[in-house]
Phi, psi and omega in degrees: 000136178286146180294128185291154179231166176280158180299323179299318183296317176301314178294325175296315176304311179302311181302312177300318183296315181293318184296332183275332195251337181271153171289162183295327181210155172223144171272121184243135174263131179197164179257141177275116175271327178221141181214134176207143175270151169254165182286340175276001176098356178278165175237138176241126184240163161237119180259139177224163169234134188238150168231117184055044182065011179256126181288123183257333178206153183210146176200146177279153182216149177231151169232107180302154191302311183304310180296318186303314182299325179286316179297320185293318178297317178294319180296318185283335179290323184277315181270344183076010187215161177267161173296141185198167178297144181086358183265142180262130187228158171244109193240144175269115186231152160244153184270126184240137175238122182249138184301331180260313186268355172082198183275145176205171181246137176255117185276121178259337185198151175226130177274112176291333179300321175302315182295320176299318177299320182290320179295318179296324182294311177302318182292323176293320177303318180293317180302314180293326176290321173296321176299309182300333183267001181068029184260348185298322179250009186299310182290334184286354180285342176295148174273112176301124181293140185290324179231084181288090187273341177242112188237127174271134184236124176255121179189179171258137185295338181268356182287134182298324179296328177297312177297325175300313180304304187294321177300314182298317185286317183287330188240038176289141188279005178268347181079017181286146182255114177248120174271120181231152179223126179274138168244105185301136177206154169286130194244016176200157179089176188295334180278350187299306188303316177299316182301311181298318181297321178293326180296308181305317175303317178293321174303308180300328177294327182274352188300321178304323183267318179279331176055052181291151178267334193208151174235129183237140177240118186224151169198163185278171177300168178180185177296154179300326181297327182288344185259353182300335182294348183265009166258017184279139187293311186297323180294312177304323177292323179293311181301322178300316180271008175310147178279001182229152172299134186250132173243126175255143170218075193275338168100030175226135188272325196281332189216162174240146182277167173297327180297317174306314184300311184277350178290160179298316183215136176252126170241150187290328183219159178306320180299323182291332176295317177296318176296324178299319181292312180293334177290334174298315178297316183297316178298318182295316177298317180294323178295326178297310182294323180296318180293316177301316178298322181291317179296319177294324179291317178296320178296321182292312178296322179295316180300314181294318182292316180297320181299314181298315183297321177296317179301313179297318177293318177304313182293321178294321181289324176300308180303315180296321183288324174299318182295317183290318173305312175303311179296319178295322174300315176293319179299316178297321177296315176299318179292325178298315177298311182295319176301315183301311177299312181296327179293316178303310178298319179294324178302312182299314183300310184294324178300317179299314184297319183291322177299311175303317185289331180293315179301312183297316179296326179295317181290323178294321181297318186293322178294320181294319179300319184292314178303318179292322178300314176303313184294317170311317179296319182290319177297324180298320179292319184295314181301313176305317181296326183279345182294130181298333176301316182299321182287325179295324178301325185274008170108353178290158175230171179231124186243139181225148174238119181062030171088004181247147172308145182295337180280353183258352189233149179281119178284120180234159183288136181096348176288149179269141177237149178235121179247132183250134173244189183296326186225005185226153174236113190249132174257137185211165178237139186281121177256339179203143177237127181230126176272157173208164186284124182294321184295318184285341181078174186249109184291333182294330177286000000 
């Protein structure tokens, strides 16, 4: 059995062995799982190595105050962001073993370019995944509305970029009216992706009532670390699948986020987003004026062309009418001449016919007059025979009682009668009335 030693002796042995066998420094790739500053200016970290999100190795690390001030300034200048948890770094470290605190790493230097490469690598992995899933151009399939009058705005009410956007839209010197509605969201930090995705979901829920034309995601500028949240895969996937064309104005000039890439249109600043919207109005108004000018020009040219065509037609019609009238006049002259000749012939024929008819009528009239004279003579004789005077001359008489013919009055004895003959008027009195049978006749007569 080996002779036992104290724990301190063992730790001193470990320390001397490490100091004797390890190099003074190593470049180590690791991920910062925990990071905190101390009030004395030191930085305390916990470094890990993961495989499929499973921790394979872990070790404490320190950056002493003097070194930390230099490293922090260099790292932030190159990367535009501060050291933080979740960041992968390439650090120059030496291994330190302390008899009480155990083994740890002392960070002497950090390569900021490695971190930039790792960030770019993660970003590229997200982009490649979006490409493989067909999401990179999905939102770009929407047709950007020419006049987006109703706009859903995802931003923070306290963001300077939001104020710039609203001021640009509300006070544009063209007087265009843009109706917008704010959907509040956290625009930086770890909570930003979820907050923005919830805002997009709220916009889509309001679509049946609000009928938005466009969705914009805006915030003001800031440090690069504040904008890393827009490289989130789930956020990019939600933007790609949005029910509206998405325009981003996240406010950074040097780089574009994954959210910018999958959006329909990327603008550098919120003010640029507002100008894009207003430019659609302006372009539409200019197109309307252009179309009106084109319509006016076409109408003017058409009017001139039709006026000339009408003049030509009128001239042609006048010539045709003059020709037709001339032909009709000549035809009327010929017809008049023929009618005149025909009329003269008809007049001659009818005159001869009338002369013949006149002769015939004269003969008929003479014959009719003679017949009527004979008939009148006969009627005259008949009339004379019917005349009472004619009868009285032949010896007949006319007797009246009380001024009425005797056959109209009842003859009674004592009645006075007046009898008229040809040349006498005889008054008499009835002394006797005797009846006789008319059928047998009066033999006395």
